[in-house]
N, C-alpha and C positions, 0 to 999 in steps of 0.2 A: 631536368636531367632525365635521361632515358632509364625507365624502370623495366626490368625483365620479369617475366612471369613464369609460371610452371610450364606452359607450352614451349617457350624458348629453351628452357633447361631440358625438357624431355627430348626435344628435337636435337639439340647439340649433344646430348648423351648418346642418342642413337647414332649420330654421325661419328663421334669419337670411338664408340665401341665397334662400329662397322669398319672404320679405318684401321683400328688396332688389329682386328681379326684379319683383315685383308693383308696388312703388312706382315703379320706374325705367321699366318697359316697359308694364305693363298698365293702370295707373291713375295716371298722373302728375298729372292734373288735381286729384286729391284733395289733393295737397300744394301745388300751384301756387296754389290758392285761398287757402291760409293764408300764402302768401309764402315757402314753403320750396322751394328748388331740388330737384326730384325726382332729377336726375342725381347731385348730391352726396349726398343722403340715401340714395338707393338704392344708390349705389356704395359708400358707407361701410358700409352694412348687409351688402352682398355681400362686401366685403373682411373684415368681422368674422366672417362665416360661414365664409369660407375659412380664417381664422386658427383658428377653433374646430375645423374639420375636420382641419387639420394637427395640432393638439393631440391630437385623438382618435386619429389615426394613430400619433403618437409614444407615447401612453399604451398603445395596443394592442401596438405593437412591443416596448416595454419589458416589458410583462406577459408576452408570449410568450418573450422572451429569458430572463427570470427563471424561467419554468416549464421551459424547456429545460435550464437549468443544474442543476435539482434532479432 
């Protein structure tokens, strides 16, 4: 099975946060034309990116703690 690490989670966090900011602040008209509320969509993507970033931090911390024990 494919196991993801902290690098993957940090990268996807940056992508989701960047896309959320892009849709929310830089180009909200792109979503408004399609009938999607850019504040909701961008906000949810930003929050998902924050969640991914927290997961990355927790994975990294767990990895460091396990290596310190050995």
